[in-house]
C-alpha positions in Angstrom: 0.0 0.0 0.0 1.4 3.4 -1.0 1.5 5.9 1.8 -0.5 9.2 1.2 2.7 11.3 1.7 4.4 9.6 -1.3 1.3 10.4 -3.4 1.4 14.0 -2.3 5.1 14.3 -3.0 4.7 12.7 -6.4 1.8 15.0 -7.3 3.9 18.2 -6.7 6.0 18.0 -9.9 2.9 17.2 -11.9 1.1 20.2 -10.5 4.1 22.5 -11.2 4.4 21.2 -14.7 0.7 21.9 -15.3 1.0 25.4 -13.9 3.9 26.1 -16.3 2.5 24.4 -19.4 -1.2 25.5 -19.4 -0.5 29.2 -19.9 2.0 28.4 -22.7 -0.5 26.1 -24.5 -3.5 28.4 -24.1 -1.6 31.5 -25.2 -2.3 32.5 -28.8 1.1 34.1 -29.5 4.5 32.5 -29.5 6.9 34.3 -27.1 9.5 36.2 -29.1 12.1 35.4 -26.4 12.7 32.1 -28.2 14.3 33.9 -31.2 17.8 35.2 -31.0 19.3 37.7 -33.4 22.2 35.4 -33.9 20.0 32.5 -35.1 20.5 31.6 -38.7 17.4 30.2 -40.4 16.5 29.2 -43.9 13.0 27.9 -44.8 12.0 26.2 -48.0 8.2 25.5 -48.1 6.7 23.6 -51.0 3.0 22.9 -51.7 1.9 20.5 -54.4 -1.6 20.2 -55.7 -1.5 16.5 -56.7 -3.9 14.4 -58.8 -3.9 10.7 -59.4 -4.2 9.8 -63.1 -5.2 6.3 -64.1 -4.0 4.6 -67.3 -6.1 1.5 -66.9 -3.7 -0.9 -65.1 -1.2 1.7 -63.9 -1.6 5.0 -62.0 0.5 8.1 -61.9 0.4 11.0 -59.5 1.1 14.3 -61.2 1.4 17.9 -59.9 -1.3 20.3 -61.1 0.3 23.2 -59.3 3.5 23.7 -57.3 4.3 26.6 -55.1 7.7 27.2 -53.5 8.4 29.8 -50.9 12.1 30.3 -49.9 12.9 32.5 -47.0 16.5 33.5 -46.3 18.0 34.5 -42.9 18.0 38.2 -43.9 14.3 38.2 -44.6 14.6 38.0 -48.4 11.8 35.9 -49.9 11.5 34.2 -53.3 8.1 32.7 -54.3 7.8 30.5 -57.4 4.7 28.9 -59.0 4.5 26.2 -61.6 1.0 25.6 -62.9 0.2 22.9 -65.5 3.9 22.5 -66.2 4.5 26.2 -66.9 6.8 28.2 -64.6 5.4 31.6 -63.7 7.8 34.5 -63.1 9.3 34.5 -59.6 8.1 37.1 -57.0 10.7 38.5 -54.8 9.9 40.3 -51.5 11.3 41.0 -48.1 9.8 40.1 -44.7 9.8 42.7 -42.1 11.9 41.9 -39.0 8.8 41.3 -36.8 7.4 38.6 -39.1 10.8 37.0 -39.5 11.3 36.9 -35.7 7.8 35.5 -35.3 8.5 32.6 -37.6 11.9 32.0 -36.0 10.3 32.0 -32.5 7.6 29.6 -33.7 10.1 27.1 -35.0 12.3 27.3 -32.0 9.6 27.4 -29.3 7.6 24.5 -30.6 10.7 22.3 -31.2 9.8 22.0 -34.8 13.4 21.2 -35.8 13.3 18.1 -33.6 10.2 16.6 -35.2 11.1 13.2 -36.7 10.7 12.9 -40.4 8.0 10.4 -40.7 5.9 9.6 -43.8 2.2 9.8 -43.9 0.2 7.3 -45.9 -2.3 8.5 -48.5 -5.8 7.0 -48.5 -6.6 4.7 -51.4 -9.7 6.5 -52.7 -8.2 10.0 -52.7 -7.4 11.3 -56.1 -7.0 15.1 -55.6 -5.0 16.3 -52.6 -2.4 18.8 -51.4 1.0 17.6 -50.2 3.3 20.0 -48.4 7.0 19.9 -47.6 9.0 22.2 -45.4 12.8 22.1 -45.1 14.2 24.2 -42.2 17.8 24.9 -41.6 18.3 26.4 -38.1 21.8 27.2 -37.0 23.2 24.5 -39.3 20.7 21.8 -38.2 18.4 20.6 -41.0 14.9 19.0 -40.7 12.7 18.2 -43.6 9.0 17.1 -43.2 6.5 16.0 -45.9 2.8 15.7 -45.1 -0.5 15.6 -47.0 -3.6 17.5 -46.1 -5.5 15.9 -43.2 -8.4 14.6 -45.3 -6.0 12.7 -47.6 -4.6 10.6 -44.8 -5.8 8.6 -41.8 -2.6 9.4 -39.9 -2.6 12.2 -37.3 -0.7 15.3 -38.4 0.8 17.1 -35.4 -0.6 20.6 -34.7 2.9 22.0 -34.7 3.2 21.2 -38.4 -0.2 22.8 -39.2 0.8 25.9 -37.2 4.0 26.4 -39.2 2.1 25.6 -42.4 -0.5 28.3 -41.5 2.1 31.0 -40.9 3.9 30.2 -44.2 0.6 30.2 -46.0 -0.1 33.7 -44.6 3.3 34.9 -46.0 2.4 33.4 -49.4 -1.0 35.1 -49.5 0.6 38.5 -48.5 3.2 38.1 -51.3 0.6 37.1 -53.9 -1.6 40.2 -53.3 
């Protein structure tokens, strides 16, 4: 039989962890303290609109549209689009320091760079879907993750990935305007 004092002592670290983590999880903004000005980051984000094409016995998956966003450490941005096999002219822009620091903090604070590169299976009956890829180089450490949209897979896509995807999609929509 476990003595009540041991249960109380064991509960203390759990309570302290909850008191620390609950405010961080419920807060909408990522603390900027995670980003240092000496951090060097490069982000390459790719979105493919894919379609399965059947040739009777064989199948092939082809890209209908590919978007590539490349963000350099100094905030310079290059956005490329290939649609139906035709490359559109690149759009070049520059992120302001606040947005760049926000994306750096998001990647560092969430531990995105430590997410294992796992593959997500595609459901058999899905013919049109989006597949994304992000390659992040943070202070010389590289992590690359590929994932499909949630309705194209039965696997669970971690919210950290969708948070980073959402921020990068916001940058693309601002550049495309």
